[in-house]
C-alpha positions in Angstrom: 144.9 108.8 84.3 141.9 106.4 84.1 138.5 107.5 85.4 136.8 105.0 87.7 133.3 104.8 88.9 132.3 104.4 92.6 128.8 103.5 93.8 127.8 104.5 97.3 124.7 104.0 99.4 123.4 107.3 100.9 120.3 108.3 102.8 117.9 110.4 100.7 118.0 113.3 103.2 121.8 113.4 103.1 121.8 113.3 99.3 119.2 116.1 99.1 121.4 118.2 101.4 124.4 117.5 99.3 122.6 118.8 96.3 121.7 122.0 98.1 125.4 122.5 99.1 126.6 121.7 95.6 124.1 124.0 94.0 125.1 126.8 96.3 128.7 126.3 95.3 127.8 126.2 91.6 128.8 122.5 91.2 127.2 119.2 90.5 126.9 116.7 93.3 129.6 114.6 91.7 132.0 117.6 91.6 131.2 118.5 95.1 132.0 114.9 96.3 135.3 115.0 94.4 136.3 118.2 96.1 135.4 116.7 99.5 137.5 113.7 98.8 140.4 115.8 97.6 140.2 118.0 100.8 140.1 114.9 102.9 143.2 113.4 101.3 145.1 116.8 101.5 144.2 117.0 105.3 145.4 113.4 105.8 148.7 114.0 104.0 149.3 117.3 105.8 149.2 115.4 109.1 150.8 112.1 108.1 152.9 112.8 105.0 152.4 112.0 101.3 150.5 108.8 100.5 152.8 106.6 98.4 151.0 104.1 96.2 153.1 101.0 95.4 153.3 100.3 91.7 151.3 103.4 90.7 
């Protein structure tokens, strides 16, 4: 599995709050974002079924 980079624009206050939450959970901000994305995908798939990617 290839690792890809993603750049996002985020307000400084929101980024600072993300760091607080990540630190509380014992994670880096990057790891916290990956967990949030994973949880979002799991929630979507639980409601709509598995996401099938063509050619992947």
